[in-house]
N, CA, C and O atoms as a GROMACS GRO file, in nm:
protein
  348
    1MET      N    1   3.623 -11.634 -16.656
    1MET     CA    2   3.510 -11.604 -16.570
    1MET      C    3   3.378 -11.628 -16.644
    1MET      O    4   3.276 -11.654 -16.580
    2ALA      N    5   3.378 -11.621 -16.774
    2ALA     CA    6   3.256 -11.639 -16.851
    2ALA      C    7   3.209 -11.783 -16.848
    2ALA      O    8   3.090 -11.810 -16.861
    3ASN      N    9   3.300 -11.877 -16.831
    3ASN     CA   10   3.264 -12.018 -16.833
    3ASN      C   11   3.224 -12.072 -16.695
    3ASN      O   12   3.178 -12.186 -16.685
    4LEU      N   13   3.240 -11.993 -16.590
    4LEU     CA   14   3.204 -12.040 -16.456
    4LEU      C   15   3.053 -12.045 -16.440
    4LEU      O   16   2.982 -11.958 -16.488
    5GLY      N   17   3.006 -12.148 -16.370
    5GLY     CA   18   2.864 -12.154 -16.338
    5GLY      C   19   2.834 -12.059 -16.223
    5GLY      O   20   2.925 -12.004 -16.162
    6PHE      N   21   2.707 -12.041 -16.194
    6PHE     CA   22   2.667 -11.945 -16.091
    6PHE      C   23   2.722 -11.986 -15.955
    6PHE      O   24   2.780 -11.903 -15.885
    7PHE      N   25   2.703 -12.111 -15.916
    7PHE     CA   26   2.748 -12.155 -15.784
    7PHE      C   27   2.900 -12.166 -15.778
    7PHE      O   28   2.959 -12.144 -15.672
    8GLN      N   29   2.963 -12.199 -15.888
    8GLN     CA   30   3.109 -12.202 -15.891
    8GLN      C   31   3.165 -12.061 -15.875
    8GLN      O   32   3.268 -12.041 -15.810
    9MET      N   33   3.096 -11.963 -15.934
    9MET     CA   34   3.140 -11.825 -15.920
    9MET      C   35   3.124 -11.779 -15.775
    9MET      O   36   3.210 -11.707 -15.722
   10LEU      N   37   3.015 -11.821 -15.709
   10LEU     CA   38   2.997 -11.785 -15.569
   10LEU      C   39   3.102 -11.852 -15.480
   10LEU      O   40   3.146 -11.793 -15.382
   11ARG      N   41   3.142 -11.974 -15.514
   11ARG     CA   42   3.246 -12.040 -15.436
   11ARG      C   43   3.381 -11.972 -15.456
   11ARG      O   44   3.461 -11.965 -15.363
   12LYS      N   45   3.405 -11.921 -15.575
   12LYS     CA   46   3.533 -11.855 -15.603
   12LYS      C   47   3.536 -11.714 -15.546
   12LYS      O   48   3.636 -11.673 -15.486
   13TYR      N   49   3.427 -11.638 -15.564
   13TYR     CA   50   3.419 -11.500 -15.515
   13TYR      C   51   3.319 -11.496 -15.400
   13TYR      O   52   3.201 -11.467 -15.421
   14LYS      N   53   3.365 -11.523 -15.280
   14LYS     CA   54   3.276 -11.532 -15.164
   14LYS      C   55   3.217 -11.397 -15.124
   14LYS      O   56   3.118 -11.393 -15.051
   15GLU      N   57   3.275 -11.288 -15.169
   15GLU     CA   58   3.222 -11.156 -15.134
   15GLU      C   59   3.091 -11.126 -15.206
   15GLU      O   60   3.023 -11.029 -15.172
   16LEU      N   61   3.054 -11.206 -15.304
   16LEU     CA   62   2.927 -11.187 -15.374
   16LEU      C   63   2.808 -11.250 -15.302
   16LEU      O   64   2.693 -11.220 -15.334
   17ILE      N   65   2.834 -11.337 -15.205
   17ILE     CA   66   2.726 -11.408 -15.136
   17ILE      C   67   2.629 -11.312 -15.066
   17ILE      O   68   2.508 -11.328 -15.083
   18PRO      N   69   2.676 -11.211 -14.988
   18PRO     CA   70   2.579 -11.118 -14.928
   18PRO      C   71   2.500 -11.038 -15.032
   18PRO      O   72   2.381 -11.010 -15.013
   19LEU      N   73   2.566 -11.001 -15.140
   19LEU     CA   74   2.498 -10.927 -15.247
   19LEU      C   75   2.386 -11.010 -15.308
   19LEU      O   76   2.276 -10.960 -15.329
   20VAL      N   77   2.414 -11.135 -15.336
   20VAL     CA   78   2.312 -11.224 -15.393
   20VAL      C   79   2.199 -11.245 -15.292
   20VAL      O   80   2.083 -11.252 -15.330
   21GLY      N   81   2.234 -11.254 -15.163
   21GLY     CA   82   2.131 -11.270 -15.060
   21GLY      C   83   2.039 -11.150 -15.051
   21GLY      O   84   1.917 -11.166 -15.044
   22PHE      N   85   2.096 -11.029 -15.051
   22PHE     CA   86   2.013 -10.909 -15.042
   22PHE      C   87   1.927 -10.889 -15.166
   22PHE      O   88   1.810 -10.852 -15.155
   23VAL      N   89   1.983 -10.914 -15.282
   23VAL     CA   90   1.905 -10.900 -15.406
   23VAL      C   91   1.795 -11.005 -15.410
   23VAL      O   92   1.684 -10.977 -15.456
   24GLY      N   93   1.824 -11.126 -15.363
   24GLY     CA   94   1.722 -11.231 -15.359
   24GLY      C   95   1.609 -11.195 -15.263
   24GLY      O   96   1.492 -11.216 -15.295
   25CYS      N   97   1.643 -11.142 -15.145
   25CYS     CA   98   1.539 -11.100 -15.049
   25CYS      C   99   1.454 -10.987 -15.106
   25CYS      O  100   1.333 -10.984 -15.086
   26ALA      N  101   1.517 -10.893 -15.176
   26ALA     CA  102   1.442 -10.783 -15.236
   26ALA      C  103   1.346 -10.834 -15.344
   26ALA      O  104   1.234 -10.786 -15.356
   27ALA      N  105   1.392 -10.931 -15.423
   27ALA     CA  106   1.306 -10.987 -15.528
   27ALA      C  107   1.188 -11.062 -15.467
   27ALA      O  108   1.075 -11.049 -15.515
   28VAL      N  109   1.213 -11.140 -15.363
   28VAL     CA  110   1.104 -11.213 -15.296
   28VAL      C  111   1.005 -11.115 -15.234
   28VAL      O  112   0.885 -11.138 -15.240
   29GLY      N  113   1.055 -11.007 -15.174
   29GLY     CA  114   0.968 -10.906 -15.115
   29GLY      C  115   0.883 -10.836 -15.218
   29GLY      O  116   0.765 -10.810 -15.195
   30ALA      N  117   0.941 -10.805 -15.333
   30ALA     CA  118   0.865 -10.737 -15.439
   30ALA      C  119   0.756 -10.828 -15.494
   30ALA      O  120   0.644 -10.782 -15.517
   31VAL      N  121   0.787 -10.954 -15.515
   31VAL     CA  122   0.687 -11.048 -15.567
   31VAL      C  123   0.577 -11.071 -15.465
   31VAL      O  124   0.459 -11.074 -15.501
   32SER      N  125   0.612 -11.087 -15.338
   32SER     CA  126   0.509 -11.112 -15.237
   32SER      C  127   0.422 -10.988 -15.216
   32SER      O  128   0.302 -11.002 -15.193
   33SER      N  129   0.479 -10.869 -15.224
   33SER     CA  130   0.398 -10.747 -15.213
   33SER      C  131   0.301 -10.734 -15.330
   33SER      O  132   0.186 -10.694 -15.311
   34SER      N  133   0.346 -10.769 -15.449
   34SER     CA  134   0.258 -10.764 -15.566
   34SER      C  135   0.145 -10.865 -15.555
   34SER      O  136   0.030 -10.833 -15.586
   35LEU      N  137   0.175 -10.986 -15.510
   35LEU     CA  138   0.071 -11.087 -15.495
   35LEU      C  139  -0.028 -11.049 -15.385
   35LEU      O  140  -0.147 -11.074 -15.399
   36TYR      N  141   0.021 -10.988 -15.278
   36TYR     CA  142  -0.069 -10.941 -15.172
   36TYR      C  143  -0.165 -10.836 -15.227
   36TYR      O  144  -0.285 -10.840 -15.199
   37ALA      N  145  -0.113 -10.742 -15.305
   37ALA     CA  146  -0.197 -10.637 -15.362
   37ALA      C  147  -0.299 -10.695 -15.459
   37ALA      O  148  -0.414 -10.649 -15.463
   38LEU      N  149  -0.260 -10.794 -15.537
   38LEU     CA  150  -0.353 -10.854 -15.632
   38LEU      C  151  -0.469 -10.925 -15.563
   38LEU      O  152  -0.582 -10.922 -15.612
   39HIS      N  153  -0.443 -10.989 -15.450
   39HIS     CA  154  -0.547 -11.070 -15.387
   39HIS      C  155  -0.626 -10.996 -15.280
   39HIS      O  156  -0.741 -11.032 -15.254
   40HIS      N  157  -0.568 -10.895 -15.216
   40HIS     CA  158  -0.634 -10.836 -15.101
   40HIS      C  159  -0.676 -10.690 -15.117
   40HIS      O  160  -0.756 -10.641 -15.038
   41LYS      N  161  -0.624 -10.621 -15.215
   41LYS     CA  162  -0.658 -10.480 -15.231
   41LYS      C  163  -0.778 -10.466 -15.325
   41LYS      O  164  -0.787 -10.534 -15.426
   42SER      N  165  -0.868 -10.376 -15.289
   42SER     CA  166  -0.988 -10.359 -15.369
   42SER      C  167  -0.966 -10.266 -15.488
   42SER      O  168  -1.047 -10.265 -15.581
   43ASP      N  169  -0.858 -10.188 -15.488
   43ASP     CA  170  -0.836 -10.097 -15.600
   43ASP      C  171  -0.756 -10.160 -15.712
   43ASP      O  172  -0.732 -10.095 -15.814
   44VAL      N  173  -0.713 -10.285 -15.698
   44VAL     CA  174  -0.642 -10.356 -15.803
   44VAL      C  175  -0.742 -10.445 -15.875
   44VAL      O  176  -0.807 -10.528 -15.811
   45ILE      N  177  -0.755 -10.429 -16.006
   45ILE     CA  178  -0.855 -10.501 -16.084
   45ILE      C  179  -0.785 -10.595 -16.181
   45ILE      O  180  -0.700 -10.553 -16.260
   46ILE      N  181  -0.820 -10.722 -16.174
   46ILE     CA  182  -0.765 -10.820 -16.268
   46ILE      C  183  -0.865 -10.847 -16.379
   46ILE      O  184  -0.828 -10.851 -16.496
   47ASN      N  185  -0.991 -10.866 -16.343
   47ASN     CA  186  -1.097 -10.901 -16.438
   47ASN      C  187  -1.192 -10.783 -16.452
   47ASN      O  188  -1.281 -10.765 -16.369
   48LYS      N  189  -1.175 -10.703 -16.554
   48LYS     CA  190  -1.260 -10.586 -16.573
   48LYS      C  191  -1.400 -10.623 -16.620
   48LYS      O  192  -1.496 -10.554 -16.588
   49SER      N  193  -1.412 -10.731 -16.696
   49SER     CA  194  -1.543 -10.766 -16.750
   49SER      C  195  -1.632 -10.830 -16.644
   49SER      O  196  -1.754 -10.822 -16.655
   50GLY      N  197  -1.575 -10.893 -16.544
   50GLY     CA  198  -1.656 -10.958 -16.441
   50GLY      C  199  -1.722 -10.859 -16.348
   50GLY      O  200  -1.836 -10.882 -16.305
   51ASN      N  201  -1.654 -10.749 -16.316
   51ASN     CA  202  -1.709 -10.647 -16.227
   51ASN      C  203  -1.663 -10.511 -16.280
   51ASN      O  204  -1.555 -10.465 -16.243
   52PRO      N  205  -1.742 -10.447 -16.367
   52PRO     CA  206  -1.696 -10.322 -16.428
   52PRO      C  207  -1.690 -10.204 -16.331
   52PRO      O  208  -1.621 -10.107 -16.359
   53GLU      N  209  -1.758 -10.211 -16.218
   53GLU     CA  210  -1.756 -10.103 -16.119
   53GLU      C  211  -1.720 -10.159 -15.982
   53GLU      O  212  -1.807 -10.169 -15.896
   54PRO      N  213  -1.595 -10.195 -15.960
   54PRO     CA  214  -1.557 -10.260 -15.833
   54PRO      C  215  -1.557 -10.166 -15.714
   54PRO      O  216  -1.559 -10.212 -15.600
   55TRP      N  217  -1.556 -10.035 -15.736
   55TRP     CA  218  -1.555  -9.941 -15.625
   55TRP      C  219  -1.687  -9.940 -15.550
   55TRP      O  220  -1.695  -9.892 -15.437
   56GLU      N  221  -1.793  -9.994 -15.612
   56GLU     CA  222  -1.922  -9.998 -15.543
   56GLU      C  223  -1.928 -10.111 -15.441
   56GLU      O  224  -2.012 -10.108 -15.351
   57SER      N  225  -1.841 -10.210 -15.454
   57SER     CA  226  -1.844 -10.322 -15.360
   57SER      C  227  -1.745 -10.305 -15.246
   57SER      O  228  -1.726 -10.398 -15.168
   58VAL      N  229  -1.682 -10.188 -15.233
   58VAL     CA  230  -1.586 -10.164 -15.125
   58VAL      C  231  -1.665 -10.133 -14.997
   58VAL      O  232  -1.754 -10.048 -14.997
   59ASN      N  233  -1.631 -10.202 -14.891
   59ASN     CA  234  -1.696 -10.180 -14.762
   59ASN      C  235  -1.633 -10.058 -14.696
   59ASN      O  236  -1.513 -10.062 -14.666
   60PRO      N  237  -1.708  -9.949 -14.671
   60PRO     CA  238  -1.647  -9.830 -14.610
   60PRO      C  239  -1.611  -9.852 -14.463
   60PRO      O  240  -1.533  -9.774 -14.408
   61ASN      N  241  -1.665  -9.955 -14.400
   61ASN     CA  242  -1.632  -9.982 -14.260
   61ASN      C  243  -1.502 -10.058 -14.245
   61ASN      O  244  -1.447 -10.065 -14.135
   62LYS      N  245  -1.452 -10.115 -14.353
   62LYS     CA  246  -1.328 -10.193 -14.348
   62LYS      C  247  -1.210 -10.106 -14.391
   62LYS      O  248  -1.218 -10.034 -14.491
   63SER      N  249  -1.103 -10.112 -14.316
   63SER     CA  250  -0.984 -10.035 -14.349
   63SER      C  251  -0.919 -10.088 -14.476
   63SER      O  252  -0.905 -10.209 -14.493
   64GLN      N  253  -0.880  -9.997 -14.565
   64GLN     CA  254  -0.815 -10.036 -14.690
   64GLN      C  255  -0.664 -10.020 -14.682
   64GLN      O  256  -0.593 -10.055 -14.777
   65LYS      N  257  -0.615  -9.969 -14.571
   65LYS     CA  258  -0.472  -9.947 -14.555
   65LYS      C  259  -0.406 -10.071 -14.497
   65LYS      O  260  -0.472 -10.156 -14.437
   66LEU      N  261  -0.274 -10.081 -14.516
   66LEU     CA  262  -0.199 -10.192 -14.459
   66LEU      C  263  -0.191 -10.179 -14.308
   66LEU      O  264  -0.208 -10.277 -14.236
   67VAL      N  265  -0.165 -10.057 -14.260
   67VAL     CA  266  -0.158 -10.031 -14.116
   67VAL      C  267  -0.244  -9.909 -14.087
   67VAL      O  268  -0.226  -9.804 -14.150
   68THR      N  269  -0.336  -9.921 -13.992
   68THR     CA  270  -0.420  -9.810 -13.951
   68THR      C  271  -0.406  -9.792 -13.801
   68THR      O  272  -0.426  -9.886 -13.724
   69ILE      N  273  -0.371  -9.671 -13.758
   69ILE     CA  274  -0.350  -9.644 -13.617
   69ILE      C  275  -0.454  -9.542 -13.571
   69ILE      O  276  -0.461  -9.432 -13.625
   70ASN      N  277  -0.534  -9.580 -13.472
   70ASN     CA  278  -0.632  -9.492 -13.407
   70ASN      C  279  -0.722  -9.420 -13.507
   70ASN      O  280  -0.733  -9.297 -13.504
   71GLN      N  281  -0.786  -9.494 -13.592
   71GLN     CA  282  -0.877  -9.433 -13.688
   71GLN      C  283  -1.006  -9.513 -13.688
   71GLN      O  284  -1.005  -9.636 -13.698
   72GLU      N  285  -1.118  -9.443 -13.677
   72GLU     CA  286  -1.248  -9.508 -13.677
   72GLU      C  287  -1.308  -9.501 -13.817
   72GLU      O  288  -1.297  -9.399 -13.885
   73TRP      N  289  -1.370  -9.609 -13.857
   73TRP     CA  290  -1.431  -9.616 -13.990
   73TRP      C  291  -1.582  -9.613 -13.972
   73TRP      O  292  -1.640  -9.700 -13.906
   74LYS      N  293  -1.646  -9.515 -14.031
   74LYS     CA  294  -1.791  -9.501 -14.024
   74LYS      C  295  -1.847  -9.503 -14.165
   74LYS      O  296  -1.781  -9.462 -14.260
   75SER      N  297  -1.969  -9.551 -14.177
   75SER     CA  298  -2.032  -9.548 -14.309
   75SER      C  299  -2.075  -9.405 -14.341
   75SER      O  300  -2.113  -9.330 -14.252
   76ILE      N  301  -2.070  -9.369 -14.466
   76ILE     CA  302  -2.105  -9.235 -14.511
   76ILE      C  303  -2.254  -9.234 -14.544
   76ILE      O  304  -2.301  -9.313 -14.625
   77GLU      N  305  -2.327  -9.144 -14.480
   77GLU     CA  306  -2.472  -9.141 -14.495
   77GLU      C  307  -2.514  -9.110 -14.638
   77GLU      O  308  -2.608  -9.171 -14.689
   78GLU      N  309  -2.446  -9.016 -14.702
   78GLU     CA  310  -2.482  -8.980 -14.839
   78GLU      C  311  -2.460  -9.098 -14.934
   78GLU      O  312  -2.539  -9.119 -15.026
   79LEU      N  313  -2.355  -9.173 -14.911
   79LEU     CA  314  -2.326  -9.288 -14.994
   79LEU      C  315  -2.435  -9.395 -14.976
   79LEU      O  316  -2.478  -9.457 -15.073
   80GLU      N  317  -2.478  -9.416 -14.855
   80GLU     CA  318  -2.584  -9.514 -14.828
   80GLU      C  319  -2.715  -9.471 -14.894
   80GLU      O  320  -2.788  -9.555 -14.946
   81LYS      N  321  -2.746  -9.341 -14.893
   81LYS     CA  322  -2.868  -9.292 -14.957
   81LYS      C  323  -2.864  -9.313 -15.107
   81LYS      O  324  -2.963  -9.353 -15.169
   82VAL      N  325  -2.747  -9.286 -15.166
   82VAL     CA  326  -2.732  -9.304 -15.311
   82VAL      C  327  -2.744  -9.452 -15.347
   82VAL      O  328  -2.805  -9.486 -15.448
   83LYS      N  329  -2.686  -9.538 -15.267
   83LYS     CA  330  -2.696  -9.684 -15.294
   83LYS      C  331  -2.840  -9.731 -15.286
   83LYS      O  332  -2.882  -9.814 -15.366
   84LYS      N  333  -2.916  -9.680 -15.190
   84LYS     CA  334  -3.057  -9.718 -15.176
   84LYS      C  335  -3.138  -9.668 -15.297
   84LYS      O  336  -3.228  -9.737 -15.345
   85MET      N  337  -3.104  -9.548 -15.344
   85MET     CA  338  -3.177  -9.493 -15.458
   85MET      C  339  -3.144  -9.570 -15.587
   85MET      O  340  -3.230  -9.582 -15.674
   86MET      N  341  -3.024  -9.620 -15.600
   86MET     CA  342  -2.983  -9.692 -15.721
   86MET      C  343  -3.042  -9.832 -15.728
   86MET      O  344  -3.051  -9.889 -15.837
   87LYS      N  345  -3.082  -9.889 -15.615
   87LYS     CA  346  -3.135 -10.026 -15.615
   87LYS      C  347  -3.278 -10.031 -15.655
   87LYS      O  348  -3.337 -10.139 -15.659
   0.00000   0.00000   0.00000
């Protein structure tokens, strides 16, 4: 069994095909979820030197969740006052 190639082993032991399929789908899902978080989430930071305070560029009117049901997003008045004072 040690000398069999991967596809030869799958041809010999056909009961492993669903297992390989499920593990492959889980791996693809994990990688795609990680890439989605890297590119679309504001709390994930890749380049710390380019933007040392990324939380200041988050739009409070935009939902940060993957799924939002019946929730309204309003800007926070105190946050807007602080931003105006800092500029």
